[in-house]
N, C-alpha and C positions, 0 to 999 in steps of 0.2 A: 083524372084517374089516380087515386092515391095509391101509393105502393106501402104494403103492409110489411114492417120488418119483424122478423121472428123474433121471440124474447130470448131465444138463444144466443142469437147474432147481437143484439142489444147488451146481453149480459157480458158476452165475450170481450166487446170493445169497450165496455165500462172497465173491466178487469185489465185490459192492455193500459188503459188511462192511468188506473190506479198503480199499476207497476210502475209506470214511468214516473209517476210523482214520488213514489217510495224511492226509485233509483235516484231521483235528482236532488231531492231533499237534502242528503249528506253533503253533495257538494255544495250546495247554497249556503251551508254554515261554514263551510272551509273557504268558501270564495273570498270573504272580506279580509282574511289572513294571507290568502295566495296574492291578493290584489297589493296587500302592504309589502309583502316580500318583492314582488315584481318592480313596485315603484321605488322603495327605498332601499334594496338591495342589488337586485340583479340589473336594473338599468343604471344606476350609477355605477356598478363595477363594469359594464359594457362600455359606458361613456368615458370614465379612467382609462380604460383599455384603448379606446379609439384617440384619446388625447395624447396619449403617452407616444404616438407615432407623429405627433404635430409639433409645431413651434409656437403653440397657443399661448397667448400672454394676457387674455382678457380684455385687450384693448382693440386689437386689430384682427383680421380674419386670419384664421388658422391655416398653415399650409402643411401638406404631408412632407414629413422628412425621414420616414422610414424608421431604421434603428439606431440613427445617430444622437437621440437621446441616451440610449442605453451605452452606446459606446463613449460618449462624452463623461458619463458617471463612472465608469470604471476605469478611465483614465484622470480621473480628478482625484487628488490627494486628500481632499475634504471627505470625500465619498468613502475611500478607504478607511479615514479615521472614524467616520460614523458607523460604518460596517464593524471596525473593531471594537467600539464601545458597545454598539448593539449586542454583539457576542458576548461580550463581558456582563452586560445585564441579565443576559438571558441565563448564563451559568449561575451568577450570583441569585437572581430570583428563584432559581430553584433550590439552589443549595441551601441558602440564607433562611428565608421564611419557611419553606417547607421541611427543612431540616429541623430548625428549631421548634416549629410547631408540633411536629410529631414528638420530639423529646419531651416538651412541655405537656404534651397531651398523655404520655405514657406515667409521667411524674402526677399530674393533677387528676387523673381518672378516679383514684381512691385516695388521695390526700385529704387530712382534715382541712377543712376551711377552704377547699378547693373553690367554691361557687364564689367567693369574694376575688380569688386570683384569676378566674375565668373571666368576671365581669371585667376588672382592672385590664387585663391583657386584650381584651375584646374593644375595649371603648375606642382605642386609636382607629380600628376600622371604620367607624362610623364618622371619621373625618374624610373630607375629599383628599386626593393627593396634592392639590394646590393648596389647600389650607394648611396640610402637614409641611409643604415646601416653604410656605411663609414662616411658621413655626421654627423650623430649623435653621432658617436663615439667620434668624435672631441667636439660635444655639451656637451656629458656628462663625459668628462674627469674630473678625479677629481683634477688635479693641476692648469689646465689653461683652462678647458672649459668653453664655454659661460654661461652655465647655472649656474655653481658655483660662476663666476665672477660677474654675476648679481645678485645672492643671496648675495654674500658679500657686493656690492655696495648698496644693498637695506636694509641692516641691520640684514640681518638673518645669522649672523655669525656661529651659531649652525650647519646650512644647507650647508654652504659653501665648506664643505671640504668633503660632503658626496660621497662615491665610489658608483654611481648610478649603474654601471655594475658587480661590484663586491661583491654584497650581495643579497641573496636570501629573499624573492620574489620581493624585489626591481629591480633588473635587468629585470625580466619577464615584470614588469609594465613599465620601462623605453622603452623597444621595444615595447610593445604596442602602447605607446604613439608616436613613431617613425612611427609604422604601420598606425595608425590614420592619422597622418600628411599627409602621403603618399598617402593614399588610399580614404581619404574622398571626393575628387573631383571628381573621377569616379562616385561614389554614388550621388553626388551632379547633376551630368548631367543626370543621370537616372531620379530622380526626377524633374528636371527642366524641362525634355521632357515630363514627365507625367503630370505634372501641365499645360503646355502648351496646352496639347491636350486633356483636360477635356471638356466634354460638358458644354456649357455654361447656357442651359436653367435649369438644376436642380440648378445651382449654383445661377442664378439671383432669381429664385422661391424661394429659400431659404431666402435669403437677404431680399426679399420683405415680406416674412413672419415672419421677425426679427432675424433670427438667425445670430450670429456674435460672434468674439473672438474666444475661446477656443471651447464652444459649435458647432460653424460653421466648426471648423477644424476636432473635433472628431465626429460628426454625418454625415458631408457631404463630406469634402475632404478625411479624410482616408478610407472610404469606396470605393470612386471612384478610389483611388490611389492604390488599394489592388494589382492588377496585377504588378505594379512597384515595390511596396514594396517586393511582392513574389520574383521577379527577383533579387533584392538588397539583401535580406536577404540570399537567398540560395547560390549565389555567395560569400557573404561575409562568411558564414558558412564554405562552402567547402574550400575557402581559409585559414580559421582558422585551419581545419583539416590537411591541408598539408604545412604550413608555415615551410621554412627551410631556405632561403638564407639569410633573415634579422638576424635571431637568429646566423647562423653560422658565419656571417661577425661580428657581435658585440660581442658575447661572445663564439661562439662555444660550446655553450651549458653551460659553466661553471658558475661560478667556481665548481669545484667537480661534473658536470654533474647536477648540480641544476636547469639550465634553459634549459634544453633538451626539445624538442618536440618528437613526435612519427617520424616525418619526419627526424630530426636530429639524433635520435637513430638508425632509418634505415640505414642511411648514415654510421655511425659510425660502425656499425655491418659490413656492407657490404664491405666498401673499406678503413677501418682503420684497423679493426682486422680479416678481411676477413672470418666472420662469413655468408655467403652468404645466407645459409639456414635460419638461425635467422632473416637476412634482410628481406628475400623474406615472411616470416610469418607475420613480421610487417607490410609490404606492403598490404598484404592480410588483416591483421584486419584494418588498415587505410581505404582500400576501402569499406569493409563491414560496418564500422562505418558510413562513409560517405553517402553510398547508403541508408541505413537505415533510417539515418536523413532525407535525401531528400525524400525519400519514404513517411514516416510518416509526414513530413512537408507539402510536396505537396497534400498528401491525405485529411489532415486536412483544408488547405486553399481551394481545390477544393469542398471539401465536403460542406463548408460554402459557398460558391459561388453558388453549386447547390441548397441548401436549401433556399438560398435567391431569 
């Protein structure tokens, strides 16, 4: 005996299946990206967090040691030096590349021949930090480096034999100068894009009202450029927290670990002395510091925008 299904019931079930497919299709498009995030971001984060509570060394089975890795770090003088140097890097990474880039953008926005200068200033950003480090290692060479030769030619004989990369904190300042040269171009492009996209009505109205010079920049341009400044400052600060390749190429954290940053200390602990538990603890601390800075910075900036 055959059971005949009503056309209405068949149509209703087909509609349900069609709605399910329509609902699932967007998730299928997102699935590869979600898997990528889980495999290459979330899982490594959780694994690193787990390792930070062990004495893992990559050779023997890891044992749970609780918070001893963190206690050891905060009692280690080298970690204190790395933390201090990292904070110096963060402040300098924001103040110098971002500040110089904004000043240059204001000058180059309408300057004659600005295209040439924009291209010239952006070119260093196409180099990797490691390549910039190699280049400036020759520049700061105490015997035949370009800087000391130039200082000697200009009559500054007392500075012409300075060992820029072998004295602390001079070596940190020299590397920050290299980083500024290499990264100012990318920040310059951010601000130039922002200046070109500003609404013209408030700018022209301010000029009609007599605003000019520094007052125009401070009262009109800066508030309108806040979203672009937020991006530039946040990226610069995060890069300052995780700077590694430039320091490793130019000094390897020396002399005597005096120029190490947290990222260099993390690498040394994990891949040179094989204290992977301590290395993971440093990675967790770097992430927490960077996330905390990002949260409070964005909260402060967005709070001001909402208030205005």
